[in-house]
N, C-alpha and C positions, 0 to 999 in steps of 0.2 A: 802387659802390666808395664807401666812406665808410661812411655808415649803411646797412647791408645790410637788405633787407627784401624779401618775394618780390614786391611790386610798389611799386617806389621812389616816395616821396612828394617834395615838392621838396626835402627836406633830405637827399637821398641816403641812405635807412636801408636796412640789411639786416634784413628781418624773418625770423624762423624760429620754427618751432613746435618742442615738445618731442620728443624721440626717440620712435619708435613704441612701444617697450617701456615708455615712462615712465608710472607710475601716475597722474601728474597730468594725463594726456590727458584725462580726464573732469571735471577741475576747471577752473571758470572762471579766468583769469588776471587779477589784480588788483594786480600789482607784483612785488617781490621775493619769491622763493620761501621765503625766511626769515621766520618769524613776528615782526613788530616791535610787536605790540600792546601788550605790557606791559613794556617795557625799563626797568631802573633809571633814575631821575632822573639820577644821577651819570654816567651814561654814553651816550654819542650812539647813536642807532638808524639802522638801514638800512645798505646797502653791504656791503662784504666782511666775512665773519664773523671774519676775523682781527683782532686787536688789534694794529694797527701803532703805537700810541702807547706800548707797554709799555716800561718801563726793563729788561726783562730783555734778555739777549743776542740780538741778532737775526741772522740769515742776511744778509748783505750782498747776496746776489743776489735775494732775494725779500722782504726786510725781515719775515720771520716768525720767531718763535721755534722752538725744537724742540718739537714737539707730541707728548705722549706717546701710547702706545697703549693704556693702562689705562682701565677704566671709571671714572666719575666721579659723583659725586652731583649731581643725582638721577637718574640714568640708570634706566630701567625694563626695558629689554631689552639683549641682548646685540648688540653691532654689529660687523661684519667689521672686521678689521685688515689685510686685504690691499689694497695700493696698486695703483693702475692706471697704466700707463705711457701717457702722450700721445704724439701724432704730432709734438710740437714739439721741434725739436732745440735742443740747449743747448750752451753753451761750457763746456770742461771744463778746469781748469788752464790758464787763458790760452790757450785755442785749441791744444789738443793736436792733432797729426798722427797720428790713428790710422786704421785702416780700419773701426773700430767707430762706427757711426753712435749717439750717446747723445741720449737725449731727457728732458724734463722728466717727473716722476713726480708724479701727483696725491695728495693726502692721502686716508688711508683714511677710510670712515665715522666710525670711533671717533675718529681725530684731528680730523676736521671738528666732530664734537659736542663734543669737548672744547674747541675754539676758540670754538664759539657759547657754551658755559658760562662761559668765560674772559672773553668780551665782555659776558655778561650777558643774552644773548639767550634768551628762552624759547621753545625749539623742541622738540616731543615727539621723543624718541628714534626712535619708529617711523617717522618722517617723514625722518629723516636721510638715508637711502640715496636717497630720490627727489631732496632737494637736491643730494646730490653728484652723480648723474647729470646733473641739470640744469646744475650748476656746470661740470663736465668737457665737456658738450655745447657751452655756449656758448664756452668757451674754445677748442674745437676751431674753431668757426665764426670766431671772433676771429682766429685764425692764419690761417685761409683768406683772411680780407679782407685782412690784412697781406701776404700773399704776392700778391695782385692788385697792391698797390701797388709791391712790389718788383719785379715782373716787367715794370714800365714802364721800369726803369733798369737791369735786368739786361743782362750783356754776354754773347755767346758764350763757352761755357766756364767761366762762373762756377759757384763752389760754391754750395750751398744756404745761405742766410742762418740764422742761429742767433739764438734768444731769449738774450741775454746775462743779462739782469736784468730785473726788474719790481717795482712797488709798487702797491699798493692805495691810493688815495685818495678814499674815499668822502665824506669831509667837505668835498671841494674842488670845486666846480663849475668846469667849464672855461669858458673864455670863448665858445666855440660854443655850450655848453649854455645859458649865461645869455643869449644873443643870442636863442636859440629860445624861451626862456622870456619874455622881453621881447616877441618877435612873438607868442607865444600871449596874452599878457596884452592886447596892444593889438588883435589879431584872433583872439578865441577860436574863431570858427567855421571858422577856416581852418587854425590851427596848434596843435599839441599844448601842454597847459598843465601837464603833468605833468613833474616833473624827473627826470632819470636816477636811478636807485635804486644805483648804483654806477659807480666810475670807476676805471680802471686805466693806469697808464703802462708801457709795455713799450719797452725799449731792444733794438734789433735790431743786431746785428753782421754785417756783410759780410766774408766771409773774404778777398776780392779784395784789399781795402787796410786792413782793420781799421776801416773807417768805422763809427760807431755812429749810428743814427738812432732817435730818441724817437717812439712811436706813443701817441696818445692814444686811449682806449677808453671811450665812455660806453655804459652798459648802461639801456635803456628796457623797461618793460613795454610790450605791445602788445595790441590787441584779439584775443580768440580766434579761430582759424580756424573756418570755416563747421561743421567737423565736431567742434568743441569743444576742440580742441587750445590749451592756452595758448600766448600769442604773445610773443615778446621782440624787441626791436630794437637793433641795434648799430651804434654810429656810430664807425668805425674810420677813422682819417686821421694822417697823419705832422705831427708837432708843428710849428709855424712856427719853427723852430729854425736854419735855414740858407736859403739862397738856393734850393738845390735843392729842399727841401720846399715853399717858397712857389710855384716854378714848377709843381711837380706838382699842388698843391691848385689853382691857377688853370686849368691844363690840364684836369683832371677835371671842375671846375666848368663850363667851357665846353662839354666834350664832354656834360655833363648837359643843359645849356641847349639844345644843337642836337639832341640827341635828343629832347627834348620838344617842339621844334618841328616836327620830322619827324613824330612821332605825332599831331601836331594837323594835319598837312598842310600847314603853312606853305610858301609858295613853289610850290604848284601851282595850275595853272588848273582851272577847271571841267571842261576836256575831258581833265584828267589830265596836261597837259604842264607843264613848268617855267616860272615867270613870269620874264621878264627885263626889265631896266629899259630903257626906251626913251631 
């Protein structure tokens, strides 16, 4: 929990590779799947492709403008306009009580490409479907990590939590990311020195009492897997906005420490018994 990865390092990361159908499986991972090599000087590079600083009208639930479905210059190939439904439940009209489970909807490849061009990121149109697939895949994994945290505080009979709203913050490094960057600078042989390529803040609402909990998600590139799949690492955790979140973070941190000690065989004698203080 926290940063999720296939084999958690000290920072508790969740690493994941691209989906099996993804054409990027044969391409080495070197960071964000969006090409940032030649962005305009006037605009920042990296992070989420949506321009969250726009002066246009933004949707308050996701801080994004209404994205058109029409082709835009210099698009060279036609892109699908169909949107994919996610598995992430959403709050509709202030928590409507209906029997229909409503979920967030991902942007279509055409909308995603328009957002890239709007931000000034030079990404070939023929690669956009791949980028969208990875984008959606990582968000599904992030929601899975959020649910692990939520399961620690859930009570019997609770309804499923919802993602109430979210915001991309690619230009703002979280305090935890800054800490690990400092650790990497001091001990580069042990800690990662690469910053996250994106950050999201997700606000989750618990239907039981309407409590809202902010989660911070840092997205990192990770080494490719042995079979060549590009790797990504997600650091998902509740923000330290409440005493409950502080307790959760501390409890998970201690669990990780004890698990690491158990894996190293701490507390066991040479004969396999447990050592006890005399």
